[in-house]
C-alpha positions in Angstrom: -15.2 -0.8 -25.2 -13.4 -2.6 -22.4 -10.4 -0.8 -21.1 -8.3 -4.0 -21.1 -9.0 -4.7 -24.7 -8.3 -1.0 -25.6 -4.9 -1.3 -23.8 -4.1 -4.5 -25.6 -4.9 -3.0 -29.0 -2.6 -0.1 -28.1 0.2 -2.4 -27.1 -0.4 -4.4 -30.3 -0.1 -1.3 -32.4 3.1 -0.1 -30.7 4.6 -3.6 -31.0 3.7 -3.6 -34.7 5.4 -0.2 -35.2 8.5 -1.5 -33.4 8.7 -4.5 -35.8 8.3 -2.2 -38.8 11.0 0.1 -37.4 13.3 -2.8 -36.9 12.7 -4.2 -40.4 12.4 -1.0 -42.4 14.8 1.4 -40.6 17.3 -0.4 -38.4 18.1 -3.3 -40.6 18.6 -1.2 -43.8 20.8 1.2 -41.7 22.9 -1.7 -40.6 23.3 -3.4 -43.9 23.3 -0.5 -46.4 24.7 2.4 -44.3 26.9 0.6 -41.9 25.2 2.1 -38.9 25.2 -0.9 -36.5 24.2 0.9 -33.3 20.5 1.2 -34.1 19.7 -2.5 -34.4 20.5 -3.4 -30.7 18.5 -0.5 -29.4 15.4 -1.0 -31.6 15.8 -4.8 -31.3 15.8 -4.7 -27.5 12.7 -2.4 -27.5 10.9 -4.6 -29.9 11.8 -7.7 -27.9 10.4 -6.3 -24.7 7.3 -5.2 -26.5 6.9 -8.6 -28.1 7.2 -10.4 -24.8 4.7 -8.0 -23.2 2.4 -8.6 -26.2 2.6 -12.4 -25.7 1.9 -12.2 -22.0 -0.9 -9.7 -22.4 -2.5 -11.8 -25.2 -2.6 -14.9 -23.0 -4.2 -12.9 -20.1 -6.8 -11.2 -22.3 -7.6 -14.4 -24.1 -8.7 -15.9 -20.8 -10.6 -12.8 -19.7 -12.5 -12.6 -23.0 -12.8 -16.3 -23.6 -11.1 -16.3 -27.0 -10.9 -19.7 -28.7 -7.5 -21.2 -29.0 -7.5 -20.8 -32.9 -8.3 -17.1 -32.5 -5.6 -16.6 -29.8 -3.1 -18.3 -32.1 -4.2 -16.0 -35.0 -3.5 -13.0 -32.7 -0.1 -14.4 -31.8 0.7 -15.1 -35.5 -0.3 -11.5 -36.3 2.6 -10.2 -34.2 5.3 -11.9 -36.2 4.0 -10.8 -39.6 4.9 -7.3 -40.7 1.8 -5.1 -40.4 -0.1 -8.1 -39.0 -1.0 -6.3 -35.8 -2.6 -3.5 -37.8 -4.8 -6.0 -39.6 -5.6 -7.8 -36.4 -6.6 -4.4 -34.9 -9.4 -4.2 -37.4 -10.8 -7.5 -36.1 -10.3 -6.6 -32.4 -12.0 -3.3 -33.0 -15.2 -5.2 -33.7 -15.2 -6.9 -30.3 -17.6 -4.8 -28.1 -17.6 -5.6 -24.4 -19.6 -3.6 -22.0 -17.6 -1.9 -19.2 
């Protein structure tokens, strides 16, 4: 499998984990336990990962000649909780020599 695609899949999984941490750990800590310090930290990490995901997805979509609808589906997967994990199953099927 292409190293670029493998790196993108890894970034997508890390970005997906950061979204779940934000939604399932940081937000409940803020609203139910009154611990407000966690949201800015995890939120900033998630924001940086999200921006990296967006830029990397645009780059890899050009390199692998993804259609615009497929690229938009990849982008949409990053805003749906656990979407990047489901998208990874689809990306895993893309085999590129090199």
